Short mmCIF file of the C-alpha atoms (twelve columns), coordinates in Angstrom:
data_MODEL
# 
_entry.id   MODEL 
# 
loop_
_atom_site.group_PDB 
_atom_site.id 
_atom_site.type_symbol 
_atom_site.label_atom_id 
_atom_site.label_alt_id 
_atom_site.label_comp_id 
_atom_site.label_asym_id 
_atom_site.label_seq_id 
_atom_site.Cartn_x 
_atom_site.Cartn_y 
_atom_site.Cartn_z 
_atom_site.pdbx_PDB_model_num 
ATOM 1  C CA . MET A 1  11.108  -16.692 -22.119 1 
ATOM 2  C CA . SER A 2  10.748  -17.260 -25.843 1 
ATOM 3  C CA . MET A 3  8.220   -15.656 -28.140 1 
ATOM 4  C CA . PRO A 4  5.406   -17.885 -29.381 1 
ATOM 5  C CA . ASP A 5  5.089   -18.905 -33.010 1 
ATOM 6  C CA . PRO A 6  3.952   -15.812 -34.980 1 
ATOM 7  C CA . MET A 7  0.960   -17.634 -36.485 1 
ATOM 8  C CA . ALA A 8  -0.159  -18.925 -33.082 1 
ATOM 9  C CA . LEU A 9  0.234   -15.436 -31.627 1 
ATOM 10 C CA . ALA A 10 -1.826  -13.927 -34.458 1 
ATOM 11 C CA . LEU A 11 -4.576  -16.490 -33.875 1 
ATOM 12 C CA . GLN A 12 -4.560  -15.788 -30.123 1 
ATOM 13 C CA . LEU A 13 -4.804  -12.060 -30.727 1 
ATOM 14 C CA . ALA A 14 -7.586  -12.437 -33.295 1 
ATOM 15 C CA . ALA A 15 -9.565  -14.817 -31.091 1 
ATOM 16 C CA . GLY A 16 -9.135  -12.547 -28.077 1 
ATOM 17 C CA . LEU A 17 -10.224 -9.478  -30.016 1 
ATOM 18 C CA . VAL A 18 -13.344 -11.173 -31.407 1 
ATOM 19 C CA . LEU A 19 -14.295 -12.763 -28.082 1 
ATOM 20 C CA . GLY A 20 -13.623 -9.506  -26.236 1 
ATOM 21 C CA . GLY A 21 -15.829 -7.641  -28.680 1 
ATOM 22 C CA . ALA A 22 -18.652 -10.103 -28.094 1 
ATOM 23 C CA . VAL A 23 -18.201 -9.953  -24.311 1 
ATOM 24 C CA . GLY A 24 -18.102 -6.152  -24.457 1 
ATOM 25 C CA . ALA A 25 -21.243 -5.948  -26.582 1 
ATOM 26 C CA . ALA A 26 -23.096 -8.169  -24.114 1 
ATOM 27 C CA . HIS A 27 -21.653 -6.274  -21.148 1 
ATOM 28 C CA . PHE A 28 -22.675 -2.837  -22.380 1 
ATOM 29 C CA . GLY A 29 -25.956 -4.072  -23.861 1 
ATOM 30 C CA . THR A 30 -27.032 -5.360  -20.474 1 
ATOM 31 C CA . LEU A 31 -25.916 -2.076  -18.924 1 
ATOM 32 C CA . ARG A 32 -28.409 -0.341  -21.167 1 
ATOM 33 C CA . ALA A 33 -31.090 -2.825  -20.083 1 
ATOM 34 C CA . SER A 34 -30.210 -2.172  -16.428 1 
ATOM 35 C CA . VAL A 35 -30.678 1.551   -16.878 1 
ATOM 36 C CA . GLY A 36 -34.055 0.913   -18.479 1 
ATOM 37 C CA . LEU A 37 -35.084 -1.241  -15.523 1 
ATOM 38 C CA . ILE A 38 -34.031 1.433   -13.042 1 
ATOM 39 C CA . VAL A 39 -35.979 4.103   -14.921 1 
ATOM 40 C CA . GLU A 40 -39.067 1.863   -14.946 1 
ATOM 41 C CA . GLY A 41 -38.820 1.217   -11.205 1 
ATOM 42 C CA . GLY A 42 -37.372 -2.295  -11.303 1 
ATOM 43 C CA . ALA A 43 -34.376 -1.573  -9.104  1 
ATOM 44 C CA . MET A 44 -34.088 -5.121  -7.722  1 
ATOM 45 C CA . ARG A 45 -34.132 -6.695  -11.176 1 
ATOM 46 C CA . ALA A 46 -31.602 -4.095  -12.314 1 
ATOM 47 C CA . LEU A 47 -29.333 -4.996  -9.405  1 
ATOM 48 C CA . LEU A 48 -29.560 -8.696  -10.251 1 
ATOM 49 C CA . LEU A 49 -28.811 -7.940  -13.885 1 
ATOM 50 C CA . GLN A 50 -25.805 -5.857  -12.831 1 
ATOM 51 C CA . LEU A 51 -24.454 -8.714  -10.723 1 
ATOM 52 C CA . ALA A 52 -24.950 -11.156 -13.589 1 
ATOM 53 C CA . ARG A 53 -23.278 -8.712  -15.981 1 
ATOM 54 C CA . PHE A 54 -20.150 -8.412  -13.842 1 
ATOM 55 C CA . ALA A 55 -20.020 -12.141 -13.135 1 
ATOM 56 C CA . GLY A 56 -20.443 -13.025 -16.809 1 
ATOM 57 C CA . THR A 57 -17.723 -10.634 -17.899 1 
ATOM 58 C CA . GLY A 58 -15.379 -11.912 -15.206 1 
ATOM 59 C CA . VAL A 59 -15.970 -15.552 -16.079 1 
ATOM 60 C CA . ALA A 60 -15.514 -14.849 -19.782 1 
ATOM 61 C CA . LEU A 61 -12.221 -13.013 -19.223 1 
ATOM 62 C CA . ALA A 62 -10.957 -15.731 -16.864 1 
ATOM 63 C CA . GLY A 63 -11.827 -18.363 -19.462 1 
ATOM 64 C CA . ILE A 64 -10.023 -16.450 -22.190 1 
ATOM 65 C CA . ALA A 65 -6.952  -16.117 -19.990 1 
ATOM 66 C CA . LEU A 66 -6.938  -19.778 -18.976 1 
ATOM 67 C CA . TRP A 67 -7.626  -21.327 -22.377 1 
ATOM 68 C CA . LEU A 68 -6.110  -18.850 -24.802 1 
ATOM 69 C CA . GLY A 69 -3.408  -17.132 -22.747 1 
ATOM 70 C CA . ALA A 70 -2.251  -13.697 -21.738 1 
ATOM 71 C CA . TRP A 71 -1.972  -12.266 -25.251 1 
ATOM 72 C CA . ALA A 72 -5.562  -13.206 -25.975 1 
ATOM 73 C CA . LEU A 73 -6.630  -11.624 -22.681 1 
ATOM 74 C CA . LEU A 74 -4.958  -8.358  -23.672 1 
ATOM 75 C CA . ALA A 75 -6.658  -8.495  -27.069 1 
ATOM 76 C CA . ALA A 76 -9.983  -9.234  -25.352 1 
ATOM 77 C CA . ALA A 77 -9.545  -6.118  -23.225 1 
ATOM 78 C CA . ALA A 78 -9.029  -4.138  -26.430 1 
ATOM 79 C CA . GLY A 79 -12.144 -5.787  -27.895 1 
ATOM 80 C CA . ILE A 80 -14.172 -4.719  -24.874 1 
ATOM 81 C CA . GLY A 81 -12.883 -1.168  -25.299 1 
ATOM 82 C CA . ILE A 82 -13.852 -1.172  -28.965 1 
ATOM 83 C CA . ALA A 83 -17.305 -2.528  -28.106 1 
ATOM 84 C CA . ARG A 84 -17.691 0.269   -25.560 1 
ATOM 85 C CA . VAL A 85 -16.962 2.925   -28.169 1 
ATOM 86 C CA . VAL A 86 -19.358 1.305   -30.645 1 
ATOM 87 C CA . MET A 87 -22.136 1.021   -28.066 1 
ATOM 88 C CA . LEU A 88 -21.670 4.633   -26.952 1 
ATOM 89 C CA . ARG A 89 -21.872 5.859   -30.538 1 
ATOM 90 C CA . ARG A 90 -25.063 3.845   -31.069 1 
ATOM 91 C CA . GLY A 91 -26.585 5.300   -27.901 1 
ATOM 92 C CA . VAL A 92 -29.636 7.477   -27.663 1 
ATOM 93 C CA . ARG A 93 -29.019 11.080  -28.658 1 
ATOM 94 C CA . PRO A 94 -30.219 13.900  -26.395 1 
ATOM 95 C CA . GLY A 95 -33.871 14.649  -27.019 1 
ATOM 96 C CA . ALA A 96 -34.477 11.390  -28.939 1 
ATOM 97 C CA . GLN A 97 -36.940 8.724   -27.887 1 
ATOM 98 C CA . PRO A 98 -35.242 5.484   -26.653 1 
# 
């Protein structure tokens, strides 16, 4: 197995990281919305949003893997992790109003 062209690999990694960050931001943003729905008593809508959230993330990652390759998928996973950290740091602090 030969290594891909360095420029192509860099583009795959960059695309995967950016796409993963966007997928992660949407994933964790809708998680926050789901929690809000549960708190407000909309458990069924929260469940539907959860299912859509998982399906959307899965489809996005499958698409990245199929069209951009394994390296981009690994970078997308890192992008999702970065988005998670960013979203957690932007979260509501204890005692603050949401």
